[in-house]
C-alpha positions as a printed NumPy array, in Angstrom:
array([[-158.481,  -47.426,   19.478],
       [-159.639,  -44.311,   18.608],
       [-161.468,  -41.529,   19.94 ],
       [-164.883,  -41.639,   18.616],
       [-164.794,  -38.225,   19.72 ],
       [-162.118,  -36.98 ,   17.579],
       [-160.801,  -33.508,   17.376],
       [-162.933,  -31.387,   15.124],
       [-160.131,  -28.862,   15.163],
       [-156.522,  -29.19 ,   16.193],
       [-157.555,  -28.026,   19.652],
       [-160.394,  -30.555,   19.569],
       [-163.477,  -30.992,   21.61 ],
       [-164.073,  -34.19 ,   23.416],
       [-167.726,  -34.756,   23.75 ],
       [-170.996,  -35.505,   22.084],
       [-171.161,  -32.323,   20.013],
       [-167.791,  -32.945,   18.376],
       [-168.732,  -36.493,   17.494],
       [-172.123,  -35.415,   16.116],
       [-170.398,  -32.887,   13.859],
       [-168.036,  -35.563,   12.614],
       [-170.871,  -37.998,   11.924],
       [-172.694,  -35.304,    9.943],
       [-169.433,  -34.641,    8.099],
       [-169.124,  -38.355,    7.337],
       [-172.646,  -38.392,    5.861],
       [-171.785,  -35.387,    3.656],
       [-168.543,  -37.009,    2.501],
       [-170.298,  -40.334,    1.788],
       [-172.995,  -38.599,   -0.259],
       [-170.308,  -36.811,   -2.297],
       [-168.386,  -40.04 ,   -2.828],
       [-171.51 ,  -41.934,   -3.926],
       [-172.032,  -39.324,   -6.658],
       [-168.365,  -39.259,   -7.713],
       [-167.76 ,  -43.013,   -7.681],
       [-164.214,  -44.275,   -8.284],
       [-162.231,  -43.727,  -11.484],
       [-160.791,  -47.241,  -11.815],
       [-157.539,  -47.582,  -13.786],
       [-154.758,  -50.135,  -14.193],
       [-152.625,  -49.956,  -11.044],
       [-149.346,  -47.998,  -11.12 ],
       [-146.486,  -50.327,  -12.098],
       [-144.595,  -49.841,   -8.832],
       [-147.57 ,  -50.887,   -6.676],
       [-146.916,  -54.546,   -7.492],
       [-150.574,  -55.323,   -8.322],
       [-151.064,  -57.275,  -11.542],
       [-154.02 ,  -57.   ,  -13.919],
       [-156.936,  -57.404,  -13.787],
       [-156.644,  -55.676,  -10.368],
       [-157.619,  -52.013,  -10.737],
       [-156.706,  -49.041,   -8.568],
       [-158.278,  -45.685,   -7.747],
       [-158.749,  -43.051,   -5.062],
       [-161.568,  -41.956,   -2.785],
       [-161.517,  -38.375,   -1.492],
       [-162.249,  -37.844,    2.21 ],
       [-162.037,  -34.878,    4.585],
       [-158.914,  -34.68 ,    6.742],
       [-161.209,  -33.467,    9.546],
       [-164.791,  -34.763,    9.442],
       [-165.959,  -31.832,   11.569],
       [-165.027,  -29.698,    8.54 ],
       [-166.214,  -31.81 ,    5.621],
       [-165.662,  -28.967,    3.123],
       [-162.145,  -28.226,    4.399],
       [-158.875,  -29.911,    3.452],
       [-159.327,  -33.247,    1.635],
       [-156.99 ,  -36.256,    1.383],
       [-157.055,  -39.156,   -1.063],
       [-157.434,  -42.777,    0.09 ],
       [-155.941,  -45.411,   -2.264],
       [-158.239,  -48.358,   -3.042],
       [-158.027,  -51.386,   -5.321],
       [-160.395,  -54.12 ,   -6.447],
       [-160.861,  -57.258,   -8.479],
       [-164.33 ,  -58.252,   -9.691],
       [-166.103,  -61.37 ,   -8.445],
       [-165.1  ,  -64.54 ,  -10.287],
       [-168.648,  -65.935,  -10.488],
       [-171.622,  -64.851,  -12.551],
       [-173.501,  -61.566,  -12.286],
       [-176.243,  -63.478,  -10.494],
       [-173.78 ,  -64.882,   -7.92 ],
       [-172.359,  -61.439,   -7.083],
       [-173.146,  -60.105,   -3.579],
       [-171.197,  -56.849,   -3.742],
       [-167.789,  -55.81 ,   -2.454],
       [-165.883,  -57.366,    0.445],
       [-163.516,  -54.796,    1.994],
       [-160.471,  -55.954,    3.92 ],
       [-158.095,  -54.554,    6.529],
       [-155.09 ,  -56.634,    7.667],
       [-154.289,  -54.784,   10.885],
       [-151.547,  -52.583,   12.227],
       [-152.33 ,  -49.781,   12.809],
       [-150.264,  -49.103,    9.696],
       [-150.998,  -52.14 ,    7.535],
       [-151.953,  -51.865,    3.857],
       [-154.893,  -53.877,    2.539],
       [-154.01 ,  -53.42 ,   -1.13 ],
       [-152.729,  -56.98 ,   -1.537],
       [-156.147,  -58.452,   -0.727],
       [-157.301,  -58.741,   -4.392],
       [-154.174,  -60.826,   -5.062],
       [-155.932,  -63.678,   -3.245],
       [-157.851,  -63.981,   -6.513],
       [-154.955,  -63.53 ,   -8.975],
       [-152.798,  -66.005,   -7.012],
       [-155.77 ,  -68.418,   -6.787],
       [-155.647,  -68.759,   -2.981],
       [-157.796,  -71.884,   -2.476],
       [-159.307,  -70.806,    0.873],
       [-160.912,  -67.769,   -0.758],
       [-162.158,  -69.326,   -4.019],
       [-165.805,  -69.669,   -2.891],
       [-166.   ,  -66.174,   -1.416],
       [-164.337,  -64.694,   -4.544],
       [-167.175,  -66.042,   -6.675],
       [-169.64 ,  -63.877,   -4.767],
       [-167.645,  -60.763,   -3.949],
       [-165.408,  -58.167,   -5.52 ],
       [-162.31 ,  -58.154,   -3.31 ],
       [-161.48 ,  -54.566,   -2.279],
       [-158.397,  -53.371,   -0.398],
       [-157.325,  -49.924,    0.782],
       [-154.482,  -48.048,    2.405],
       [-155.917,  -46.405,    5.539],
       [-155.247,  -42.692,    6.053],
       [-151.563,  -42.029,    6.627],
       [-150.525,  -45.389,    5.131],
       [-148.681,  -46.081,    1.882],
       [-150.451,  -44.283,   -0.965],
       [-153.043,  -42.526,    1.264],
       [-151.467,  -39.222,    2.391],
       [-148.561,  -41.107,    4.032],
       [-147.111,  -39.795,    7.274],
       [-143.562,  -40.068,    8.577],
       [-141.824,  -39.526,   11.917],
       [-138.129,  -39.842,   11.001],
       [-135.723,  -40.531,    8.174],
       [-136.41 ,  -44.139,    7.019],
       [-132.727,  -45.092,    6.758],
       [-132.157,  -43.852,   10.321],
       [-135.274,  -45.738,   11.449],
       [-133.98 ,  -49.124,   10.254],
       [-130.305,  -48.567,   11.129],
       [-128.782,  -51.234,   13.377],
       [-127.71 ,  -52.232,   15.909],
       [-130.126,  -50.511,   18.264],
       [-129.696,  -50.496,   22.043],
       [-130.692,  -53.621,   23.956],
       [-134.342,  -52.995,   24.941],
       [-133.758,  -54.583,   28.359],
       [-132.174,  -51.817,   30.454],
       [-129.237,  -52.595,   32.753],
       [-129.053,  -49.157,   34.354],
       [-131.018,  -45.973,   34.92 ],
       [-128.844,  -44.401,   32.214],
       [-130.153,  -46.993,   29.732],
       [-133.718,  -45.994,   30.612],
       [-132.945,  -42.282,   30.282],
       [-131.463,  -42.87 ,   26.826],
       [-134.649,  -44.682,   25.709],
       [-136.872,  -41.966,   27.211],
       [-134.929,  -39.38 ,   25.196],
       [-135.332,  -41.415,   21.983],
       [-139.08 ,  -41.774,   22.559],
       [-139.508,  -38.028,   23.119],
       [-137.467,  -37.25 ,   20.005],
       [-139.592,  -39.674,   18.003],
       [-142.844,  -38.021,   19.16 ],
       [-141.39 ,  -34.605,   18.297],
       [-140.319,  -35.923,   14.884],
       [-143.871,  -37.098,   14.161],
       [-145.123,  -33.588,   14.857],
       [-142.395,  -31.892,   12.816],
       [-142.862,  -34.138,    9.77 ],
       [-146.604,  -34.877,    9.934],
       [-148.138,  -32.39 ,   12.37 ],
       [-151.074,  -31.434,   10.155],
       [-152.269,  -35.062,    9.988],
       [-151.631,  -36.149,   13.585],
       [-154.814,  -34.847,   15.288],
       [-156.892,  -36.781,   12.737],
       [-154.946,  -40.075,   12.763],
       [-157.561,  -41.992,   14.753],
       [-159.54 ,  -45.193,   14.451],
       [-162.919,  -43.363,   14.269],
       [-161.622,  -41.313,   11.326],
       [-160.404,  -44.459,    9.546],
       [-163.864,  -45.92 ,   10.211],
       [-165.501,  -42.847,    8.654],
       [-163.141,  -43.213,    5.675],
       [-164.296,  -46.832,    5.389],
       [-167.914,  -45.7  ,    5.209],
       [-167.038,  -43.169,    2.496],
       [-165.284,  -45.971,    0.536],
       [-168.447,  -48.079,    0.891],
       [-170.472,  -45.227,   -0.592],
       [-167.959,  -44.6  ,   -3.408],
       [-168.219,  -48.287,   -4.373],
       [-171.981,  -47.847,   -4.752],
       [-172.664,  -50.266,   -1.879],
       [-175.697,  -49.702,    0.324],
       [-174.152,  -51.82 ,    3.093],
       [-170.669,  -52.919,    4.095],
       [-169.242,  -56.439,    3.834],
       [-166.04 ,  -56.419,    5.85 ],
       [-163.185,  -58.707,    6.86 ],
       [-160.828,  -57.316,    9.503],
       [-157.827,  -59.056,   11.054],
       [-155.918,  -57.954,   14.176],
       [-156.236,  -54.131,   14.475],
       [-158.706,  -54.5  ,   11.591],
       [-161.071,  -56.024,   14.176],
       [-161.028,  -52.779,   16.141],
       [-161.868,  -50.887,   12.958],
       [-164.776,  -53.328,   12.579],
       [-165.854,  -52.923,   16.213],
       [-165.89 ,  -49.129,   15.951],
       [-167.61 ,  -49.234,   12.545],
       [-170.309,  -51.524,   13.945],
       [-170.839,  -49.036,   16.783],
       [-170.848,  -45.832,   14.706],
       [-172.597,  -47.235,   11.595],
       [-174.621,  -50.255,   12.826],
       [-177.261,  -49.887,   10.108],
       [-174.624,  -49.883,    7.37 ],
       [-173.298,  -53.39 ,    8.155],
       [-174.348,  -56.363,    5.997],
       [-171.736,  -59.007,    6.89 ],
       [-168.704,  -58.623,    9.155],
       [-165.974,  -61.13 ,   10.008],
       [-163.409,  -60.131,   12.648],
       [-160.392,  -62.375,   13.156],
       [-157.879,  -62.188,   16.06 ],
       [-159.575,  -59.525,   18.099],
       [-158.223,  -56.397,   19.765],
       [-159.98 ,  -55.988,   23.12 ],
       [-162.316,  -53.025,   22.459],
       [-162.723,  -52.074,   26.13 ],
       [-162.002,  -48.385,   26.725],
       [-159.858,  -49.429,   29.684],
       [-157.629,  -51.515,   27.381],
       [-157.138,  -49.059,   24.51 ],
       [-154.171,  -48.842,   24.177],
       [-151.822,  -48.801,   27.19 ],
       [-153.242,  -51.85 ,   28.945],
       [-153.677,  -53.743,   25.655],
       [-149.921,  -53.553,   25.125],
       [-149.184,  -54.818,   28.644],
       [-151.593,  -57.731,   28.071],
       [-149.701,  -58.511,   24.872],
       [-146.441,  -58.949,   26.775],
       [-147.976,  -61.697,   28.912],
       [-149.498,  -63.472,   25.897],
       [-146.248,  -63.287,   23.902],
       [-144.359,  -64.969,   26.729],
       [-146.875,  -67.825,   26.739],
       [-146.692,  -68.327,   22.995],
       [-142.884,  -68.063,   23.02 ],
       [-142.918,  -71.019,   25.427],
       [-145.277,  -72.941,   23.113],
       [-142.793,  -72.461,   20.282],
       [-139.87 ,  -73.573,   22.456],
       [-141.798,  -76.718,   23.439],
       [-142.316,  -77.471,   19.729],
       [-138.613,  -76.853,   18.955],
       [-137.666,  -79.225,   21.791],
       [-140.102,  -81.87 ,   20.504],
       [-138.359,  -81.586,   17.115],
       [-134.825,  -81.779,   18.465],
       [-133.965,  -84.447,   15.87 ],
       [-134.313,  -81.716,   13.235],
       [-133.105,  -78.584,   15.018],
       [-130.635,  -79.853,   17.665],
       [-131.506,  -76.984,   20.009],
       [-132.293,  -79.114,   23.071],
       [-134.917,  -81.632,   24.127],
       [-136.61 ,  -79.383,   26.726],
       [-137.988,  -75.88 ,   26.76 ],
       [-135.352,  -74.935,   29.355],
       [-132.565,  -76.11 ,   27.038],
       [-133.938,  -74.077,   24.111],
       [-134.344,  -71.013,   26.35 ],
       [-130.743,  -71.4  ,   27.572],
       [-129.531,  -71.316,   23.953],
       [-131.67 ,  -68.228,   23.293],
       [-130.211,  -66.437,   26.343],
       [-126.71 ,  -67.439,   25.249],
       [-127.333,  -66.04 ,   21.74 ],
       [-128.766,  -62.85 ,   23.231],
       [-125.752,  -62.373,   25.546],
       [-123.307,  -62.997,   22.7  ],
       [-125.049,  -60.464,   20.442],
       [-125.188,  -57.932,   23.284],
       [-121.452,  -58.176,   23.877],
       [-120.625,  -58.014,   20.173],
       [-123.429,  -57.588,   17.607],
       [-123.348,  -60.309,   14.948],
       [-121.861,  -58.944,   11.75 ],
       [-121.693,  -55.604,   13.564],
       [-125.455,  -55.127,   13.097],
       [-127.505,  -57.795,   14.903],
       [-127.832,  -57.131,   18.619],
       [-130.603,  -58.083,   21.092],
       [-133.102,  -55.591,   19.585],
       [-132.704,  -57.049,   16.101],
       [-132.918,  -60.593,   17.487],
       [-136.225,  -59.835,   19.211],
       [-137.622,  -58.334,   15.989],
       [-136.711,  -61.497,   14.084],
       [-137.635,  -64.097,   16.705],
       [-140.984,  -62.512,   17.627],
       [-142.47 ,  -63.729,   14.337],
       [-142.468,  -67.264,   15.81 ],
       [-144.897,  -66.465,   18.647],
       [-146.892,  -64.352,   16.169],
       [-147.415,  -66.866,   13.359],
       [-147.119,  -70.646,   13.162],
       [-145.919,  -70.193,    9.568],
       [-142.709,  -68.724,   11.069],
       [-142.007,  -71.672,   13.397],
       [-139.897,  -73.643,   10.929],
       [-138.029,  -70.698,    9.301],
       [-137.07 ,  -69.165,   12.687],
       [-136.046,  -72.513,   14.19 ],
       [-134.014,  -73.323,   11.069],
       [-132.025,  -70.077,   11.238],
       [-131.496,  -70.534,   15.007],
       [-130.347,  -74.111,   14.434],
       [-127.845,  -73.004,   11.777],
       [-126.439,  -70.388,   14.135],
       [-125.899,  -72.929,   16.927],
       [-124.239,  -75.247,   14.387],
       [-121.776,  -72.477,   13.501],
       [-123.443,  -70.659,   10.557],
       [-123.782,  -67.08 ,   11.829],
       [-124.434,  -65.594,    8.389],
       [-127.943,  -67.064,    8.036],
       [-129.015,  -65.206,   11.193],
       [-127.354,  -61.963,   10.093],
       [-129.112,  -62.176,    6.711],
       [-132.459,  -62.826,    8.415],
       [-132.275,  -60.233,   11.209],
       [-130.191,  -57.336,    9.848],
       [-131.787,  -54.442,    7.952],
       [-131.17 ,  -54.231,    4.214],
       [-129.934,  -50.66 ,    3.861],
       [-130.178,  -50.897,    0.048],
       [-133.948,  -51.58 ,    0.153],
       [-135.007,  -47.93 ,    0.168],
       [-138.65 ,  -48.637,   -0.689],
       [-138.959,  -51.372,    1.95 ],
       [-137.329,  -49.181,    4.593],
       [-139.622,  -46.255,    3.759],
       [-142.6  ,  -48.598,    4.066],
       [-141.383,  -49.902,    7.459],
       [-140.883,  -46.365,    8.776],
       [-144.314,  -45.316,    7.494],
       [-145.988,  -48.354,    9.099],
       [-144.391,  -47.59 ,   12.462],
       [-145.344,  -43.907,   12.176],
       [-148.999,  -44.804,   11.582],
       [-148.976,  -47.399,   14.365],
       [-147.661,  -44.767,   16.78 ],
       [-149.884,  -41.937,   15.56 ],
       [-153.112,  -43.929,   15.791],
       [-152.422,  -45.574,   19.145],
       [-151.137,  -42.337,   20.702],
       [-153.975,  -40.141,   19.356],
       [-156.794,  -42.636,   19.925],
       [-156.626,  -42.644,   23.714],
       [-155.067,  -41.105,   26.78 ],
       [-151.748,  -42.632,   27.925],
       [-149.901,  -42.328,   31.234],
       [-147.653,  -39.256,   31.132],
       [-145.704,  -40.17 ,   34.272],
       [-142.546,  -42.226,   33.705],
       [-143.058,  -43.684,   37.179],
       [-146.181,  -45.498,   35.913],
       [-144.417,  -46.953,   32.858],
       [-141.359,  -47.908,   34.897],
       [-143.411,  -49.605,   37.63 ],
       [-145.662,  -51.564,   35.238],
       [-142.946,  -52.732,   32.849],
       [-140.4  ,  -53.57 ,   35.572],
       [-143.042,  -55.696,   37.297],
       [-144.138,  -57.444,   34.081],
       [-140.595,  -58.052,   32.836],
       [-139.803,  -60.305,   35.814],
       [-141.967,  -63.147,   34.509],
       [-142.439,  -62.045,   30.885],
       [-138.999,  -60.946,   29.701],
       [-139.282,  -61.823,   26.004],
       [-141.167,  -58.729,   24.778],
       [-141.974,  -56.421,   27.699],
       [-139.291,  -53.738,   27.465],
       [-139.143,  -53.786,   23.652],
       [-142.897,  -53.137,   23.588],
       [-142.623,  -50.415,   26.233],
       [-140.088,  -48.384,   24.25 ],
       [-142.095,  -48.781,   21.044],
       [-145.11 ,  -47.171,   22.741],
       [-143.351,  -44.634,   24.967],
       [-143.72 ,  -41.75 ,   22.435],
       [-147.378,  -41.754,   23.557],
       [-146.275,  -40.404,   26.97 ],
       [-145.183,  -37.098,   25.385],
       [-147.547,  -37.067,   22.398],
       [-147.77 ,  -33.55 ,   20.939],
       [-151.484,  -33.49 ,   19.986],
       [-154.649,  -33.922,   22.026],
       [-155.397,  -37.541,   22.903],
       [-158.99 ,  -38.643,   22.397],
       [-161.475,  -40.776,   24.286],
       [-162.072,  -44.21 ,   22.714],
       [-165.489,  -45.125,   21.348],
       [-167.676,  -47.135,   23.715],
       [-168.085,  -50.224,   21.524],
       [-171.552,  -51.755,   21.87 ],
       [-174.596,  -53.035,   19.996],
       [-176.858,  -50.412,   18.525],
       [-180.058,  -50.711,   16.515],
       [-179.6  ,  -52.33 ,   13.123],
       [-176.356,  -54.233,   13.774],
       [-176.622,  -57.738,   12.262],
       [-174.882,  -60.848,   13.602],
       [-171.092,  -60.531,   13.436],
       [-168.763,  -63.541,   13.102],
       [-165.782,  -63.504,   15.508],
       [-162.853,  -65.898,   14.976],
       [-160.018,  -66.32 ,   17.485],
       [-157.286,  -68.76 ,   18.455],
       [-157.017,  -69.548,   22.142],
       [-153.32 ,  -68.699,   22.623],
       [-152.946,  -65.699,   20.287],
       [-149.991,  -63.56 ,   21.412],
       [-150.684,  -60.294,   19.565],
       [-154.399,  -60.098,   20.416],
       [-155.068,  -62.21 ,   23.522],
       [-158.212,  -64.362,   23.627],
       [-160.016,  -62.163,   26.181],
       [-160.424,  -59.542,   23.438],
       [-162.642,  -61.841,   21.378],
       [-164.748,  -62.653,   24.454],
       [-165.096,  -58.935,   25.241],
       [-166.267,  -58.039,   21.716],
       [-168.626,  -61.038,   21.679],
       [-170.286,  -59.73 ,   24.859],
       [-170.571,  -56.216,   23.423],
       [-171.994,  -57.265,   20.043],
       [-175.288,  -59.007,   20.783],
       [-176.156,  -61.746,   18.314],
       [-172.499,  -62.275,   17.382],
       [-171.005,  -65.772,   17.223],
       [-167.543,  -66.745,   18.444],
       [-165.487,  -69.497,   16.816],
       [-162.608,  -70.508,   19.088],
       [-159.671,  -72.421,   17.657],
       [-158.71 ,  -74.422,   20.749],
       [-155.087,  -75.202,   21.696],
       [-153.863,  -73.006,   18.829],
       [-152.201,  -69.602,   18.887],
       [-151.482,  -68.356,   15.409],
       [-152.461,  -64.745,   14.717],
       [-154.902,  -64.506,   11.827],
       [-157.001,  -67.673,   11.832],
       [-159.06 ,  -67.179,    8.649],
       [-155.934,  -67.519,    6.5  ],
       [-155.065,  -70.995,    7.857],
       [-156.316,  -74.355,    6.642],
       [-158.843,  -75.536,    9.212],
       [-162.112,  -76.726,    7.599],
       [-164.01 ,  -76.276,   10.892],
       [-163.225,  -72.538,   10.632],
       [-162.995,  -72.106,    6.837],
       [-166.387,  -73.702,    6.089],
       [-168.149,  -71.494,    8.644],
       [-166.531,  -68.306,    7.344],
       [-167.605,  -69.26 ,    3.805],
       [-171.137,  -70.118,    4.916],
       [-171.509,  -66.805,    6.735],
       [-170.14 ,  -64.663,    3.902],
       [-172.132,  -66.542,    1.25 ],
       [-175.463,  -67.016,    3.061],
       [-175.326,  -64.932,    6.244],
       [-175.714,  -68.148,    8.247],
       [-174.357,  -68.225,   11.801],
       [-174.329,  -71.28 ,   14.065],
       [-177.069,  -71.436,   16.703],
       [-174.368,  -71.205,   19.37 ],
       [-170.65 ,  -70.544,   19.699],
       [-168.31 ,  -73.122,   18.213],
       [-165.03 ,  -74.634,   19.387],
       [-162.764,  -76.01 ,   16.636],
       [-159.817,  -78.348,   17.016],
       [-156.492,  -76.663,   16.134],
       [-155.118,  -76.459,   12.591],
       [-152.197,  -78.774,   11.854],
       [-148.982,  -77.994,   13.74 ],
       [-146.043,  -77.229,   11.424],
       [-143.977,  -80.321,   10.591],
       [-140.296,  -79.814,    9.853]])
């Protein structure tokens, strides 16, 4: 999460003065943007956004400490509210997470007539954006996209010291590649800068106050925005919450994830076992796990189709602990494999080398993820620390631990100054924020929602009990959906926190 105290120059200061300069710079940029507005046009054909969605750009400083210096353009899109002029309550801006996710598909919830959002769409223009570094907003890159997706990659679980040394070398090369390809942007790829960009977008839209929906990492953007711009918030919903504690951002947050993923992986295996009549993968969790370990060992010895090894399997299978919507598709492919159809698994887990645009987007998303997490906060630089923590965790949480470690290891040799995260807390003017969280979320463990709830006084927490899908507001659960609608439409929060029964479990 990002240094509130971001580098005013590449050498950066880390302290109050630097942050004050950046906040003054943000006010200057917002004032400029309010005057300029946004030149809305039909979206470029290759953006995949149908009419009547419109697209445009908002200009922001690369470095808020130098608001008149180099500028970058942030891509935004919108669709007008579906109700009357009288029903309109302004713009609702969305971020889906990441770091590295694009919000530009948000207005498609209106064009595709997503039923959960019909009431909110009457009142609000739906606005999405590509955060700095992402997609159409001064995109960054750390390596050649075709190289990035190439498979098979090494098994993330190391057998020897040599395996670890090879991964350490790859991580260092990746960090160096980020600097070589995107060095000018890296010092400014932080959550506080994305938050300042968000405030400039608010101003460019002609909105006095922000209405915001953030999911996953988007909740951290919301938490930092609420801290830096408390008086600019009108309504804020945060769903599946990153723990905003300075001690968690970002090294410890990733270790916490490994524990939560293991728990949710087991939940999925229990469900697969309960549906053995459909999937034939075993009637107990242990039986399903044994088949997983067998598949993993087979792919390690000889990658399926020459391209799907353990690393690719983890990438594919991790969507099941992430999202309940993946439970059936993942179990179906696994079931086919065990029944002798290897091709379905190869098709699902192997990269498509012909999808140049998709591969470029995947590489860009990973570059932004790395740049923001590595620049936002200080990371251990000693390999001994990483080795000790991940070796210890792997013993009981083997599903994701080492894969996650290698993904984040470029932060140990990050080539630009690492910042100090913002101290997220309630400041004068912050209205009641609505927090939504499932109890067994793997990607953003439940404690994060509790931590933000404590920090934001007057907030309300809706807990989806005995559930664990990531991104609760997109699921059908009237207990949650009705409260989100009520809050966005009227500002109403319950008198106390609410516990909802889980949404329906997938049925094969």
